[in-house]
C-alpha positions in Angstrom: 192.6 115.3 85.7 195.0 112.0 86.0 195.6 111.9 81.8 196.4 115.8 82.3 198.8 115.5 84.9 200.8 112.6 83.2 200.9 114.5 79.8 202.5 117.4 81.6 205.2 114.5 83.0 206.0 113.6 79.4 206.1 117.2 78.5 208.2 118.3 81.9 211.1 120.3 79.6 208.6 122.8 78.5 206.7 123.3 82.1 210.1 123.9 83.5 211.1 126.6 80.4 207.7 127.9 81.0 208.2 127.9 85.1 211.6 129.8 84.3 210.5 132.5 82.9 207.5 133.1 84.5 209.3 133.1 88.4 211.2 136.3 87.0 208.1 138.0 86.1 206.5 137.5 89.3 209.0 138.6 91.2 209.8 141.8 89.2 206.2 142.4 90.6 207.0 142.8 94.2 206.9 146.3 94.4 203.5 146.1 92.8 202.5 143.2 95.7 204.2 145.2 98.2 201.9 148.3 97.1 198.8 146.4 97.3 199.8 144.3 99.9 200.5 140.4 99.9 197.3 140.0 102.7 195.1 141.5 100.2 196.4 139.7 96.7 196.9 136.4 98.3 193.3 135.4 97.5 192.9 136.0 94.2 196.5 135.2 93.9 195.1 131.6 95.2 191.9 131.1 93.0 194.6 131.7 89.7 197.1 129.4 90.8 194.6 126.9 92.3 192.7 127.2 88.7 196.0 126.5 86.7 198.1 123.8 88.7 194.8 122.2 89.4 194.2 121.7 85.8 197.7 120.8 84.8 199.4 118.9 88.1 196.1 118.2 90.0 198.0 120.7 92.8 196.8 120.4 96.5 198.0 123.8 97.1 200.4 122.6 100.1 202.0 125.8 100.0 205.1 124.8 99.0 205.9 124.2 95.7 208.5 121.6 94.2 207.3 120.3 91.2 210.3 121.9 89.4 212.3 119.5 91.5 210.0 116.7 91.0 209.8 115.9 87.2 206.7 118.1 87.3 205.0 115.0 89.5 203.2 116.7 92.6 204.0 114.6 95.1 201.1 115.6 97.4 199.2 113.4 94.7 200.9 110.4 96.4 198.4 109.0 99.0 200.9 108.9 101.6 202.0 112.5 100.6 206.0 111.6 100.1 208.2 113.9 99.4 211.5 112.2 98.9 211.0 109.4 96.9 208.5 106.3 96.7 207.6 104.3 99.4 208.9 100.8 99.5 205.5 99.5 98.0 206.2 100.3 94.3 204.7 97.5 92.3 206.7 96.1 89.7 204.8 97.7 86.8 205.3 100.8 88.1 202.3 101.6 90.0 201.2 102.5 93.8 200.1 99.7 96.5 197.6 102.3 97.8 195.8 102.9 94.1 196.8 100.1 91.6 194.7 101.7 89.0 197.4 104.9 89.5 200.9 105.1 88.6 203.4 105.9 91.2 203.7 109.8 91.8 207.7 109.0 92.1 207.9 106.9 89.0 206.4 109.4 87.2 209.1 112.1 88.7 211.9 110.0 87.9 210.6 110.0 84.3 209.6 113.3 84.2 213.5 115.0 85.8 214.9 113.1 83.4 213.6 115.1 80.6 214.5 118.5 82.3 217.8 120.3 82.0 217.7 121.3 85.6 216.3 117.0 86.6 219.2 116.3 88.9 217.1 118.4 91.5 215.0 115.7 92.1 217.8 114.3 94.5 217.7 117.4 96.6 216.1 116.5 99.7 212.8 118.2 100.6 211.7 119.7 103.5 208.6 118.0 105.4 205.1 119.5 104.4 204.3 123.0 106.7 200.8 122.2 106.9 200.3 125.5 108.4 200.9 127.2 104.5 198.0 124.4 103.2 195.5 126.4 100.7 198.0 129.3 100.6 199.7 130.5 97.1 203.2 129.4 96.7 203.7 131.6 94.1 203.8 134.5 96.1 205.7 132.6 98.9 208.9 131.9 96.3 208.8 135.8 95.4 209.1 136.9 99.3 211.6 134.6 99.9 213.4 135.2 96.5 213.2 139.2 97.3 214.3 138.5 100.8 217.6 136.8 99.5 218.0 139.6 97.3 218.0 141.8 99.9 220.1 140.3 102.5 217.4 139.5 104.6 215.4 142.6 104.3 212.1 143.1 102.2 
C-alpha cells in the first residue's frame, strides 16, 4: 500500500485531473442520488470509495477528503493525523519521527502539490477532522455541498 501511495503522489497531476473530471460527474448525478435517497446510496458508495481510495491513497475514510489540497497525500496517514502541515519532528531525511521507515506524509504532500495545477491549495488551512463523519462517503458529501452552494442553500 505504501508504494502505491508514493506512486500516486509522484503522479499527483494525473490524479488531480481525473478528480476534477470525476467530481462534476458525481454532482450531475445529484437528481439520481436524491431520487434513490442519499441514506440508501451511502453504503454502496462508501464501499466503492473505500475500495478505490483505499488502494490508491491508503484512505482512512475520514469523511472530509482533502487530497486535492495535499498533493494527493492523505494527511490521515500521518501517525498524528495532522491536517495542516508537518509536526516539528520530521527527520532530516524527510522521514517521520513516529514511523522512521515512512516518509513524512507532509513531505510527500509538498512534493505532490508542486506537480499539481492547483498546488497552491496546500496553503489553505484545513478544518479539524469531524470524527462524526468517519466512515462516510466524502464523495456524497461533496455533491451535497456543491448542490447546496449552487442552489443558494436549497437542495
